[in-house]
C-alpha positions as CSV (number, residue, x, y, z in Angstrom):
1,X,101.2,131.4,67.4
2,X,104.6,130.9,66.6
3,X,105.7,130.2,69.9
4,X,102.5,128.1,70.6
5,X,103.4,125.9,67.7
6,X,106.8,125.5,68.7
7,X,106.5,124.5,71.3
8,X,103.3,122.1,70.5
9,X,105.6,120.4,68.1
10,X,108.4,120.0,70.4
11,X,105.6,118.3,73.1
12,X,104.5,116.2,70.3
13,X,108.0,114.9,69.8
14,X,109.2,114.1,73.0
15,X,106.6,112.0,73.8
16,X,106.6,110.5,70.7
17,X,109.8,109.5,71.4
18,X,110.1,108.7,75.0
19,X,108.1,105.3,74.6
20,X,111.1,104.3,72.4
21,X,113.2,103.9,75.5
22,X,112.7,100.5,77.3
23,X,112.2,101.1,80.3
24,X,109.5,100.9,83.4
25,X,109.3,104.3,84.8
26,X,105.9,105.8,85.2
27,X,106.7,108.8,83.3
28,X,107.8,106.8,80.1
29,X,105.4,104.4,80.3
30,X,102.4,106.7,80.7
31,X,103.1,107.7,77.0
32,X,101.9,104.4,75.9
33,X,98.2,105.3,76.3
34,X,97.1,108.5,74.5
35,X,98.2,107.0,71.0
36,X,95.3,108.5,69.3
37,X,95.4,112.3,71.1
38,X,99.2,112.4,70.6
39,X,98.5,111.4,66.8
40,X,95.7,114.1,66.8
41,X,98.0,116.9,68.7
42,X,100.8,115.3,65.8
43,X,98.3,116.4,62.8
44,X,97.3,119.5,64.2
45,X,101.0,120.3,64.7
46,X,101.9,119.7,61.1
47,X,99.1,122.0,60.1
48,X,100.1,124.7,62.3
49,X,103.7,124.3,61.5
50,X,103.0,124.8,57.6
51,X,101.0,127.8,58.4
52,X,102.9,129.7,61.3
53,X,106.6,128.8,61.5
54,X,108.3,131.0,59.1
55,X,111.7,129.2,58.5
56,X,113.5,128.5,55.0
57,X,112.6,125.2,53.8
58,X,116.1,123.7,54.5
59,X,114.9,124.0,58.1
60,X,111.0,123.6,58.0
61,X,111.1,120.5,55.8
62,X,113.0,118.4,58.5
63,X,110.9,119.7,61.0
64,X,107.4,118.8,59.1
65,X,109.1,115.4,58.0
66,X,109.6,114.3,62.1
67,X,105.8,115.3,62.6
68,X,104.6,113.4,60.2
69,X,106.4,110.3,60.9
70,X,105.4,110.8,64.5
71,X,101.8,110.9,63.2
72,X,102.2,107.8,61.3
73,X,104.2,106.0,64.2
74,X,101.4,106.5,66.4
75,X,98.5,105.8,64.0
76,X,100.2,102.0,63.6
77,X,99.6,101.1,66.8
78,X,96.4,102.1,66.7
79,X,94.8,101.2,63.0
80,X,95.0,97.4,64.4
81,X,92.3,98.0,66.4
82,X,90.0,99.1,63.5
83,X,87.9,97.8,60.8
84,X,91.0,98.5,58.7
85,X,93.1,96.0,59.7
86,X,92.1,92.0,59.8
87,X,90.7,90.7,62.6
88,X,93.1,88.2,64.7
89,X,90.2,86.5,66.2
90,X,87.8,84.7,64.1
91,X,84.0,84.3,64.3
92,X,82.7,81.1,66.0
93,X,81.8,78.7,63.5
94,X,79.9,76.1,65.0
95,X,78.2,77.9,68.0
96,X,76.7,74.9,70.8
97,X,74.9,75.4,74.1
98,X,76.9,73.5,75.8
99,X,80.5,74.7,74.9
100,X,79.8,78.6,74.8
101,X,79.3,80.9,77.3
102,X,79.4,84.2,78.3
103,X,81.8,86.3,80.7
104,X,80.9,89.8,81.6
105,X,84.2,92.1,83.0
106,X,83.5,94.8,85.0
107,X,86.0,97.5,87.4
108,X,83.0,98.6,89.6
109,X,85.1,101.5,91.2
110,X,85.2,101.0,94.9
111,X,83.9,104.2,95.7
112,X,80.5,103.9,93.4
113,X,77.8,104.0,95.6
114,X,75.2,103.7,92.3
115,X,75.6,99.6,93.3
116,X,72.1,98.9,91.9
117,X,73.1,100.1,88.6
118,X,75.4,97.6,88.5
119,X,73.2,94.8,89.7
120,X,70.2,95.8,87.1
121,X,72.9,95.7,84.7
122,X,74.0,91.8,85.5
123,X,70.2,90.9,85.6
124,X,70.1,92.4,82.4
125,X,72.8,90.9,80.5
126,X,72.9,87.7,82.9
127,X,76.0,86.9,82.1
128,X,77.3,82.7,82.4
129,X,80.7,84.3,84.4
130,X,81.1,87.5,86.0
131,X,84.6,88.8,87.1
132,X,84.5,91.9,89.4
133,X,87.6,94.7,90.0
134,X,87.7,96.9,93.0
135,X,85.1,95.3,95.4
136,X,85.6,96.3,99.1
137,X,83.5,94.6,101.9
138,X,80.8,97.0,101.2
139,X,80.6,95.8,97.9
140,X,81.1,92.5,98.6
141,X,78.1,92.4,100.7
142,X,76.1,94.0,98.0
143,X,77.2,91.7,95.4
144,X,75.5,88.4,97.8
145,X,71.9,89.4,96.3
146,X,73.4,87.9,93.0
147,X,74.6,84.6,94.4
148,X,71.3,82.7,94.2
149,X,72.0,83.3,90.5
150,X,75.6,82.0,90.7
151,X,76.4,79.3,93.0
152,X,80.1,79.3,92.5
153,X,82.7,82.1,93.6
154,X,85.9,83.2,94.3
155,X,86.3,85.9,96.7
156,X,88.9,88.6,97.7
157,X,87.3,91.8,98.7
158,X,89.9,94.4,99.5
159,X,90.1,97.9,100.6
160,X,93.1,99.2,98.4
161,X,91.2,98.9,95.4
162,X,92.8,96.0,94.4
163,X,90.0,93.8,95.4
164,X,88.2,90.7,92.8
165,X,85.4,88.6,92.9
166,X,84.4,86.1,90.5
167,X,80.7,84.4,90.4
168,X,79.5,81.8,87.7
169,X,76.7,79.6,86.6
170,X,79.4,77.0,85.4
171,X,81.3,74.8,88.3
172,X,84.5,76.3,89.7
173,X,87.6,73.9,90.9
174,X,91.1,74.2,91.9
175,X,90.5,77.8,92.7
176,X,92.8,80.1,94.4
177,X,93.7,83.6,95.3
178,X,97.3,84.3,94.3
179,X,99.7,87.3,95.3
180,X,102.6,86.8,92.7
181,X,104.5,89.5,92.9
182,X,103.0,92.2,95.7
183,X,101.5,90.9,98.8
184,X,98.4,93.3,98.5
185,X,97.6,92.8,94.9
186,X,95.8,89.5,94.1
187,X,95.1,87.7,91.2
188,X,92.9,84.6,90.6
189,X,93.2,81.3,89.1
190,X,90.5,78.6,88.8
191,X,89.1,76.1,86.3
192,X,85.7,76.4,84.9
193,X,83.9,73.2,83.6
194,X,81.0,73.8,80.8
195,X,77.9,72.2,80.4
196,X,80.1,69.9,78.1
197,X,82.2,68.9,80.5
198,X,85.1,70.5,79.0
199,X,87.6,72.4,81.7
200,X,89.1,75.8,80.9
201,X,91.7,77.5,83.1
202,X,90.7,81.3,84.1
203,X,93.0,84.1,85.3
204,X,91.5,87.0,86.7
205,X,94.3,90.0,86.9
206,X,94.3,93.5,87.9
207,X,97.7,94.9,88.1
208,X,98.9,98.5,88.9
209,X,98.9,101.3,86.8
210,X,101.9,103.5,86.0
211,X,101.7,106.4,88.5
212,X,104.4,108.8,90.0
213,X,106.5,107.5,92.1
214,X,106.7,104.0,91.0
215,X,107.6,101.8,87.6
216,X,105.5,99.2,86.1
217,X,108.0,96.3,86.5
218,X,106.4,94.4,88.9
219,X,103.0,94.5,87.4
220,X,104.6,93.8,83.9
221,X,106.3,90.9,85.6
222,X,102.9,89.4,87.3
223,X,101.6,89.0,83.6
224,X,104.2,87.5,82.2
225,X,104.2,84.9,85.0
226,X,100.5,84.1,84.4
227,X,102.0,83.9,80.8
228,X,104.6,81.2,81.5
229,X,101.9,79.3,83.3
230,X,100.0,79.3,80.3
231,X,102.3,78.7,78.0
232,X,103.8,75.5,80.2
233,X,100.0,74.3,80.6
234,X,98.7,74.4,77.1
235,X,95.2,74.3,78.5
236,X,92.3,76.3,76.4
237,X,92.8,79.7,78.8
238,X,91.1,82.9,79.6
239,X,92.8,85.9,80.9
240,X,90.5,88.9,82.2
241,X,90.3,91.8,84.1
242,X,91.7,95.3,84.4
243,X,94.8,95.3,83.1
244,X,95.6,99.0,83.7
245,X,97.4,98.6,80.0
246,X,96.5,99.5,76.5
247,X,96.3,96.7,74.0
248,X,98.9,98.1,72.1
249,X,101.4,98.1,74.9
250,X,104.8,96.5,74.3
251,X,104.2,94.8,77.5
252,X,100.4,93.9,76.7
253,X,101.9,92.8,72.7
254,X,104.8,90.6,74.6
255,X,102.4,89.1,76.9
256,X,100.0,87.7,74.1
257,X,102.6,86.3,71.7
258,X,104.4,84.7,74.5
259,X,101.4,83.0,76.1
260,X,99.7,82.4,72.8
261,X,96.7,84.4,73.3
262,X,94.3,86.5,71.3
263,X,92.7,89.9,71.4
264,X,89.2,89.6,69.9
265,X,89.0,93.6,69.3
266,X,92.3,93.7,67.2
267,X,90.2,94.3,63.5
268,X,86.8,94.8,65.4
269,X,87.3,98.5,67.2
270,X,88.6,99.7,70.3
271,X,86.0,98.8,72.8
272,X,87.7,101.6,75.6
273,X,86.5,100.9,78.9
274,X,88.3,104.0,81.0
275,X,87.3,107.0,81.2
276,X,83.8,107.0,81.3
277,X,83.7,111.1,81.9
278,X,86.3,111.7,79.7
279,X,85.0,110.8,76.0
280,X,88.3,112.6,74.5
281,X,90.6,110.7,77.1
282,X,89.4,107.1,76.8
283,X,91.4,104.2,76.5
284,X,91.0,100.0,76.1
285,X,92.1,99.1,79.8
286,X,89.9,96.1,80.3
287,X,91.1,93.1,78.2
288,X,89.7,89.6,77.7
289,X,92.0,87.4,76.0
290,X,92.1,83.8,74.8
291,X,93.4,81.0,73.6
292,X,93.0,79.5,70.0
293,X,90.6,77.1,70.9
294,X,87.5,79.5,71.4
295,X,85.1,81.2,68.4
296,X,83.8,84.6,69.2
297,X,80.4,85.0,69.3
298,X,79.9,88.6,70.6
299,X,81.8,91.6,71.7
300,X,80.4,94.8,73.3
301,X,80.9,97.8,75.7
302,X,78.1,97.8,78.1
303,X,76.7,100.6,79.5
304,X,77.5,103.3,82.3
305,X,77.0,101.7,85.5
306,X,78.7,105.0,87.6
307,X,81.9,103.7,87.7
308,X,84.7,104.9,86.1
309,X,85.0,101.8,83.7
310,X,82.6,100.8,81.2
311,X,81.7,97.0,81.7
312,X,82.7,94.3,79.0
313,X,80.9,91.3,77.6
314,X,82.1,88.4,75.4
315,X,80.5,85.6,74.1
316,X,82.8,82.5,73.4
317,X,82.4,79.2,71.9
318,X,84.9,76.4,72.6
319,X,85.7,74.6,69.5
320,X,89.0,72.5,69.9
321,X,89.0,71.3,66.6
322,X,89.4,74.6,65.0
323,X,92.4,77.1,65.0
324,X,90.2,80.4,65.4
325,X,92.8,82.6,65.4
326,X,94.6,84.2,62.3
327,X,98.0,86.3,62.0
328,X,99.3,85.0,65.3
329,X,102.9,85.9,65.9
330,X,105.5,83.9,68.4
331,X,107.8,85.8,70.5
332,X,111.4,86.2,68.9
333,X,114.5,85.0,70.3
334,X,115.2,88.6,71.9
335,X,111.4,88.5,73.3
336,X,112.2,85.4,74.8
337,X,115.3,86.1,76.6
338,X,113.7,89.4,77.8
339,X,110.8,87.4,79.3
340,X,113.1,84.6,81.1
341,X,115.1,87.2,82.3
342,X,112.5,89.3,83.8
343,X,111.2,86.0,85.7
344,X,114.7,84.7,86.6
345,X,114.9,88.4,88.5
346,X,111.6,88.3,90.1
347,X,112.4,84.6,91.5
348,X,115.5,85.5,92.8
349,X,114.0,88.4,94.6
350,X,111.4,86.2,96.5
351,X,113.5,83.8,97.9
């Protein structure tokens, strides 16, 4: 048990320290995901080390201190997404039918054969806007049955798990499918006209995840390119999709502060959407972020549709005369320089 405890302590310290390295390699970035799981292992390590490691306190105390620091460090990332933390996005204070809408985001899993479960959920929830990640042409053909209720659409079905379809009851204009960084990974941009006539910007995204043999530089850059567009337009904006990144990662936080968008989960709960089949290994990978003009009416994780992701639903109300955010942080000079450097590098590589 002593050897097991020592190995566990070493693992906890290593996986806690790796994300401190400012690199985009997958084997570093992947350890930003399981903050909760690492915190649990750190707690177990502290208990086991206290009981089973028989060393003089001059040696044992520093080890316990490092493990306690690791535990606290991991928890500081996730406590933001619990009721112990204040909410950054305020609830709507003046719901208005003409300015309110619901948006459902769902990674349906391209190989998912239970299409009727998805269709039944959409019928039941009846969102105003539906954004779908991972549809191929088979899924696109199946989804056509929903189009009677959704007269507006932007479609880009693909067989590489990065397809996307946007369906809307609200008018869509200036819609484009963009390949910002990689020519096989799209994103969607469109303008949505609310019943009141207000026009808002919408970005649908699904960048690559960290995985063996690749880094996350390109997927990070894709998000930051969109962040710059949002920053320059200053229009009311929503960004949604399976971002293949956790809410507390450095890139996610940098994107939100740079673009001025809020995460409604802060202070309300993690709303972990992935992985459906492994409750102990779930992360908040599907995001709906928005600018300060919107008040939150509802936010909920929906039922299993046979995918590896749970769908997520949000209800928002456009309130242009209110700042519906609290405690937002702007990027500092070093973060601004980091974003600009990444974007400049991407422009040079694309020439």
